[in-house]
C-alpha positions as CSV (number, residue, x, y, z in Angstrom):
1,M,0.0,0.0,0.0
2,M,3.0,2.3,0.3
3,D,3.0,2.5,-3.5
4,A,-0.5,3.8,-3.4
5,F,0.4,6.4,-0.8
6,E,3.4,7.6,-2.7
7,R,1.4,7.7,-5.9
8,F,-1.7,9.5,-4.7
9,G,-1.1,10.6,-1.1
10,L,-4.7,9.9,-0.2
11,V,-5.6,9.0,3.3
12,I,-9.2,8.8,4.4
13,N,-10.3,7.7,7.9
14,D,-6.7,6.7,8.7
15,H,-6.7,4.3,5.7
16,I,-4.5,4.7,2.6
17,V,-6.7,5.0,-0.5
18,R,-5.4,2.7,-3.2
19,T,-6.8,4.6,-6.2
20,P,-8.9,7.9,-6.5
21,V,-11.8,6.0,-8.1
22,A,-14.9,5.6,-5.9
23,I,-18.3,4.0,-6.1
24,A,-21.2,6.3,-5.2
25,S,-24.3,5.1,-3.4
26,M,-27.4,4.1,-5.5
27,A,-30.6,3.5,-3.6
28,G,-31.5,-0.2,-3.5
29,V,-28.3,-1.1,-5.5
30,V,-25.0,-0.4,-3.8
31,D,-24.5,-2.7,-0.8
32,A,-21.4,-4.7,0.3
33,A,-22.1,-7.5,-2.2
34,Y,-22.2,-5.0,-5.0
35,V,-18.9,-3.4,-4.0
36,L,-17.0,-6.6,-3.3
37,T,-17.3,-7.7,-6.9
38,K,-15.4,-4.5,-7.9
39,K,-13.0,-4.1,-5.0
40,E,-9.9,-4.5,-7.1
41,H,-10.4,-1.3,-9.0
42,I,-11.7,1.1,-6.4
43,G,-10.4,2.9,-3.4
44,V,-13.6,4.1,-1.7
45,A,-17.2,3.0,-1.8
46,F,-20.3,4.5,-0.3
47,I,-23.0,1.9,0.3
48,G,-26.6,3.0,0.6
49,G,-28.5,5.2,0.8
50,Y,-30.0,3.8,4.0
51,S,-32.9,5.5,5.7
52,I,-32.2,5.6,9.5
53,D,-35.3,7.0,11.2
54,E,-39.1,6.7,10.9
55,P,-39.8,9.6,8.6
56,T,-37.1,8.6,6.1
57,M,-38.0,4.9,6.3
58,E,-41.6,5.8,5.5
59,A,-40.4,7.9,2.6
60,A,-38.3,5.1,1.3
61,A,-41.2,2.7,1.4
62,A,-43.4,5.2,-0.4
63,I,-40.7,5.7,-3.2
64,A,-40.3,1.9,-3.6
65,A,-44.1,1.4,-3.7
66,S,-44.5,4.0,-6.4
67,G,-42.2,1.9,-8.6
68,E,-40.0,4.9,-9.2
69,R,-36.9,3.0,-8.1
70,K,-35.5,0.5,-5.7
71,E,-34.8,1.3,-2.0
72,F,-33.1,-0.5,0.8
73,L,-36.0,-1.2,3.2
74,C,-35.2,-2.6,6.6
75,T,-36.8,-2.4,10.0
76,D,-33.6,-2.2,11.9
77,P,-31.2,0.1,10.0
78,V,-28.4,-0.1,12.6
79,D,-28.3,-3.8,12.5
80,E,-28.4,-3.9,8.7
81,L,-25.6,-1.3,8.5
82,S,-23.5,-3.3,11.0
83,Q,-23.8,-6.4,8.9
84,Q,-22.9,-4.4,5.7
85,V,-19.8,-2.8,7.3
86,K,-18.6,-6.2,8.7
87,K,-18.7,-7.6,5.2
88,M,-16.5,-4.8,4.0
89,E,-13.9,-5.1,6.8
90,K,-11.2,-7.0,4.8
91,S,-12.0,-5.6,1.4
92,G,-9.2,-3.1,1.2
93,V,-11.8,-0.5,0.2
94,V,-12.4,2.6,2.4
95,T,-16.0,2.3,3.3
96,G,-18.6,5.0,3.6
97,I,-22.3,4.7,4.6
98,N,-24.7,7.1,2.9
99,L,-27.4,7.9,5.4
100,R,-30.8,9.6,5.1
101,G,-32.0,11.0,8.4
102,S,-34.4,13.8,9.4
103,T,-32.7,14.9,12.7
104,P,-29.2,15.2,14.1
105,R,-30.1,12.7,16.8
106,S,-30.8,10.0,14.1
107,F,-27.3,10.4,12.7
108,G,-25.8,10.5,16.2
109,L,-27.4,7.2,17.2
110,V,-25.9,5.5,14.2
111,A,-22.5,6.9,14.9
112,D,-22.7,5.8,18.5
113,A,-23.6,2.3,17.4
114,L,-21.1,1.8,14.6
115,G,-18.1,3.9,15.8
116,D,-15.4,5.5,13.7
117,S,-14.5,2.7,11.3
118,V,-16.5,4.2,8.4
119,I,-17.2,7.5,6.7
120,Y,-20.6,8.9,7.6
121,E,-22.1,10.5,4.5
122,V,-25.0,12.8,5.0
123,D,-27.3,12.4,2.0
124,A,-28.2,15.9,1.0
125,H,-28.6,14.7,-2.5
126,C,-31.9,12.7,-2.8
127,R,-34.5,14.8,-4.7
128,Q,-37.5,12.4,-4.5
129,A,-40.4,14.3,-3.0
130,P,-41.2,12.0,-0.2
131,M,-37.6,12.1,1.1
132,V,-37.4,15.9,0.9
133,A,-40.8,16.2,2.6
134,A,-39.4,14.0,5.4
135,G,-36.6,16.6,6.0
136,A,-33.8,14.7,4.3
137,G,-32.0,14.8,0.9
138,E,-32.2,18.2,-0.9
139,H,-34.1,19.6,2.1
140,Y,-30.6,20.1,3.7
141,L,-29.4,22.2,0.8
142,K,-32.3,24.5,1.0
143,K,-32.0,24.8,4.8
144,P,-28.3,24.6,5.5
145,S,-28.7,25.3,9.2
146,D,-30.2,21.8,9.6
147,L,-27.3,20.3,7.6
148,V,-24.8,22.1,9.8
149,A,-26.5,20.7,12.9
150,V,-26.2,17.1,11.6
151,I,-22.5,17.6,10.8
152,K,-21.8,19.0,14.2
153,T,-23.6,16.1,15.9
154,L,-21.6,13.6,13.9
155,K,-18.3,15.4,14.6
156,S,-19.1,15.3,18.3
157,A,-18.8,11.5,17.9
158,D,-15.3,12.1,16.4
159,V,-16.1,10.4,13.0
160,T,-15.2,11.3,9.4
161,V,-18.1,13.1,7.7
162,S,-18.9,13.4,4.0
163,V,-21.7,15.4,2.5
164,K,-23.3,14.2,-0.7
165,M,-24.7,17.2,-2.5
166,R,-26.0,18.5,-5.8
167,V,-24.8,21.9,-7.2
168,D,-27.2,24.7,-8.0
169,I,-29.8,23.7,-5.4
170,A,-28.6,25.8,-2.5
171,A,-28.9,29.6,-2.8
172,D,-25.1,29.9,-3.1
173,D,-22.9,26.8,-3.4
174,R,-19.7,28.7,-2.4
175,A,-21.3,30.0,0.8
176,L,-22.7,26.6,1.6
177,V,-19.3,24.9,1.2
178,R,-17.7,27.4,3.6
179,K,-20.5,26.7,6.1
180,L,-19.9,22.9,5.8
181,W,-16.2,23.4,6.3
182,S,-16.8,25.6,9.3
183,A,-19.1,23.0,10.8
184,G,-16.4,20.3,10.6
185,A,-17.2,18.3,7.4
186,D,-14.2,16.4,6.0
187,I,-15.4,15.5,2.5
188,L,-17.6,17.0,-0.2
189,H,-19.1,14.4,-2.5
190,V,-20.4,16.7,-5.3
191,D,-22.8,15.8,-8.0
192,L,-22.0,18.4,-10.7
193,M,-25.1,17.7,-12.7
194,D,-24.6,19.4,-16.1
195,T,-22.5,22.4,-14.8
196,G,-19.1,21.1,-15.6
197,V,-15.7,22.2,-14.3
198,A,-16.4,25.9,-13.7
199,K,-18.6,25.0,-10.7
200,L,-16.1,22.5,-9.5
201,R,-13.4,25.1,-9.6
202,Q,-15.6,27.5,-7.5
203,I,-16.1,24.8,-4.9
204,R,-12.3,24.0,-4.8
205,N,-11.5,27.6,-4.3
206,S,-14.0,27.9,-1.4
207,S,-12.5,25.4,1.0
208,P,-9.6,23.0,1.6
209,L,-12.0,20.0,2.0
210,M,-11.4,16.8,0.1
211,I,-13.6,16.7,-3.0
212,I,-15.1,13.7,-4.7
213,A,-16.5,14.7,-8.1
214,N,-19.6,12.8,-9.4
215,N,-21.7,12.6,-12.5
216,S,-21.0,11.1,-15.9
217,I,-17.3,10.4,-15.2
218,N,-16.9,7.3,-17.4
219,S,-13.8,8.1,-19.4
220,F,-10.2,9.0,-18.5
221,D,-10.5,12.4,-20.3
222,R,-13.5,13.2,-18.2
223,M,-11.7,12.0,-15.1
224,R,-8.7,14.2,-15.8
225,D,-10.9,17.2,-16.4
226,M,-12.4,16.8,-12.9
227,L,-9.0,16.2,-11.2
228,S,-7.4,19.2,-13.0
229,H,-10.1,21.5,-11.8
230,G,-10.1,20.6,-8.1
231,A,-11.3,17.0,-7.4
232,D,-9.2,14.6,-5.3
233,L,-11.3,11.6,-6.4
234,V,-14.0,10.8,-8.8
235,S,-17.0,8.6,-8.2
236,L,-19.2,6.5,-10.5
237,A,-22.8,5.3,-10.0
238,R,-24.6,3.9,-13.0
239,R,-21.4,3.3,-14.9
240,S,-19.7,1.6,-12.0
241,D,-19.2,-1.6,-14.0
242,E,-16.0,-3.5,-13.6
243,R,-14.7,-2.7,-17.1
244,T,-15.1,1.1,-16.7
245,L,-13.7,1.1,-13.1
246,A,-10.7,-1.1,-14.2
247,G,-10.0,1.3,-17.1
248,L,-10.0,4.4,-15.0
249,D,-7.9,2.8,-12.2
250,A,-5.2,1.7,-14.7
251,A,-5.2,5.0,-16.6
252,I,-4.8,7.2,-13.5
253,T,-2.2,4.9,-12.0
254,R,-0.2,5.1,-15.2
255,Y,-0.6,8.9,-15.4
256,A,0.5,9.3,-11.8
257,D,3.6,7.2,-12.3
258,E,4.6,9.2,-15.3
259,E,3.6,12.7,-14.2
260,G,4.2,12.7,-10.5
261,W,1.1,14.7,-9.5
262,Y,-2.0,12.8,-10.4
263,N,-4.5,15.7,-10.0
264,S,-2.3,18.6,-11.0
265,P,-4.4,21.6,-11.8
266,K,-4.5,23.5,-15.1
267,Q,-2.5,26.7,-14.9
268,L,-4.3,29.7,-13.5
269,C,-4.2,31.5,-16.8
270,R,-5.8,28.5,-18.5
271,G,-8.8,28.1,-16.1
272,G,-7.1,26.3,-13.2
273,D,-8.0,26.6,-9.5
274,L,-6.0,28.2,-6.8
275,R,-3.7,25.2,-6.4
276,A,-2.2,26.4,-9.7
277,L,-0.5,29.3,-7.8
278,A,2.4,26.9,-7.6
279,F,2.9,27.3,-11.4
280,C,2.4,31.1,-11.5
281,C,5.3,33.5,-12.3
282,M,6.2,36.7,-10.5
283,P,3.2,39.1,-10.3
284,V,4.7,41.6,-12.7
285,K,2.2,41.7,-15.5
286,D,-1.5,42.0,-16.1
287,C,-2.7,38.4,-15.9
288,P,-5.2,36.2,-14.0
289,L,-2.8,36.0,-11.1
290,I,-3.3,39.6,-10.0
291,P,-7.1,39.4,-9.5
292,A,-6.7,35.9,-8.0
293,L,-4.4,37.3,-5.3
294,A,-6.7,40.2,-4.6
295,R,-9.7,37.8,-4.2
296,I,-7.9,35.7,-1.6
297,G,-6.4,38.7,0.2
298,L,-2.8,37.7,-0.4
299,P,-0.6,40.7,-1.1
300,K,1.9,40.5,-3.9
301,D,5.0,40.9,-1.7
302,E,3.7,38.2,0.7
303,Y,3.1,35.8,-2.2
304,I,6.6,36.4,-3.5
305,H,8.2,35.8,-0.1
306,L,6.0,32.8,0.6
307,K,7.0,31.0,-2.6
308,L,10.7,31.8,-2.3
309,D,10.7,30.8,1.4
310,S,8.8,27.5,0.6
311,V,11.4,26.3,-1.9
312,K,14.5,27.1,0.1
313,N,16.9,24.2,0.3
314,T,15.0,22.3,-2.3
315,P,15.7,21.8,-6.0
316,L,13.0,24.4,-6.9
317,E,15.3,27.0,-5.4
318,K,17.6,26.7,-8.4
319,G,17.2,28.1,-11.9
320,D,19.4,31.1,-12.4
321,H,18.7,31.0,-16.1
322,T,14.9,30.7,-15.8
323,C,12.7,33.8,-16.4
324,F,12.7,34.8,-12.7
325,G,15.8,33.1,-11.4
326,S,14.1,30.2,-9.7
327,L,12.0,27.1,-10.6
328,A,9.5,28.3,-8.0
329,W,8.1,30.5,-10.7
330,C,8.1,28.0,-13.5
331,C,5.1,26.5,-15.2
332,K,3.9,22.8,-15.1
333,S,5.9,20.2,-17.0
334,S,3.4,19.8,-19.8
335,S,3.9,23.4,-20.9
336,P,6.9,23.9,-23.3
337,C,9.7,25.9,-21.7
338,M,13.3,25.5,-22.8
339,F,14.7,27.4,-19.9
340,R,12.9,25.3,-17.3
341,D,13.8,22.1,-19.1
342,M,17.5,23.2,-19.4
343,T,17.6,23.8,-15.7
344,L,16.0,20.5,-14.9
345,A,18.6,18.7,-17.1
346,Q,21.5,20.6,-15.5
347,I,20.5,19.7,-11.9
348,G,19.4,16.1,-12.9
349,L,15.7,16.6,-11.8
350,K,13.2,14.5,-13.7
351,N,9.8,16.0,-14.7
352,K,8.1,13.6,-12.3
353,E,10.1,14.8,-9.3
354,Y,9.7,18.4,-10.4
355,M,5.9,18.0,-10.4
356,R,6.0,16.2,-7.0
357,L,7.9,19.2,-5.6
358,K,5.4,21.6,-7.2
359,H,2.6,19.6,-5.4
360,E,4.3,20.2,-2.1
361,L,4.7,23.9,-2.9
362,S,1.0,24.0,-3.8
363,D,0.0,22.4,-0.5
364,T,2.1,25.1,1.4
365,L,0.3,27.9,-0.5
366,M,-3.1,26.4,0.1
367,R,-2.4,26.2,3.8
368,R,-1.7,30.0,3.7
369,V,-4.8,30.6,1.6
370,F,-7.1,28.8,4.0
371,H,-5.1,29.4,7.2
372,D,-5.8,25.8,8.3
373,I,-8.8,27.2,10.3
374,P,-12.4,27.3,8.9
375,P,-13.9,30.7,8.9
376,D,-16.5,31.5,11.5
377,E,-19.8,31.4,9.5
378,N,-23.2,32.2,11.0
379,C,-25.7,29.7,9.7
């Protein structure tokens, strides 16, 4: 598993994630048995969704009775979830349970019973009318204070919390994301619907939370598009067949081994997110860097000193013959630059290692951008 950590650097719930490919929950479909047939090609799986209290259990029964879709129907959800989690114990897959509940207490009772071995995913995603009317699913996106209360209750049990959400349902997705971060959420599992990468970039630039991108990600090109605009992982639902999962797993593994930074962002001037500050040059010309620094409240002088201080005593400190005298200011390896490449050849630094160091620089910059402390948001 050390290879997986060196390749992707992903750790969730104190477990190394073997690949940034996940299976998303599908009501009445994704349980332990479903996941175990695909375990060799995924790193994370969210089983469910499971309704965990009387209002949501009644809603699930109504949805199933209407013939609209399948549901997991059980009279004792805690017992059922315990059995499902037990089946996943030796799978090597980081397990999440997607839960539909109408009160913070409902989530708290499940966390008390199951402990911290799984990710607790709050289903703020379901849009079926009976579930929303029960106070679950998209209800939480329209009333964020209720969602914040659920997150805080789960975090009081010291467990890892994911929120499954759709974009463009809340009044302001960026404000919502900041509230979820402030409340203590660890992961955002984002159904991008038809909005594409622009919305993903907005969410990435709003918090340092881990992001799982979801919706129609069934090709490597689509996967790379999500990763290069802010996602840490991608998830599949209807297309989570073994062939598609195996193809994505193999492709991203090969890419990571060749490139060194599996989810490297596009450069800022080409539509990249804030992680791309690691590739930006000195702020000396009119370019997208200047308004980006202004938006995040990072003065130019501080940005310059931060980058230079961050690369001291590393190979990125070198580069007398580059445009600004240091590899700290150089672009990503996929962009042609003879001065950068000449410097890398002179110091014996391979492109893969160069990108790995740029990843470390980006992490340092992001800690400064987000100050490591969630903002104090009133909900």
